[in-house]
C-alpha positions, 0 to 999 in steps of 0.5 A: 649096477649090482653090488651082490659078489659076482663069479666068472669062472671062464675058459682062455679057450673059450671057441663061443667067447672072446677072452679080451671082450670079456675082460672088457665087460668084466672091469666093467663090473661093480666089486665085488668081484672075481674073474677065474680064467685058465685052459678047461677044453673049450667051453664045456669044462670036460674033466674041470668038473669037480674043480669048478663045482668046489670052486662054486661051493667055496665062492657061496660058502664064502659070501655065508661068512 
C-alpha cells in the first residue's frame, strides 16, 4: 500500500474512464487521499489549465507544511 498523499483529479464527463469505476478504485486507496471530480471538458481539461496547475501546486505545497 502506498501511504503517500494522493490527489486524483478527474472529469465527470471523461470519455476515457467510467466515473463509478474511478470512485470504486479511489475508495480502495489508502489515506491520505483527495478526489476532485467535476466537469472539465471531457478528458483534456481544456480551458481549465490554470485551475489545474493551481490545484496541483496547492496540493504539493500543503505536503511541505
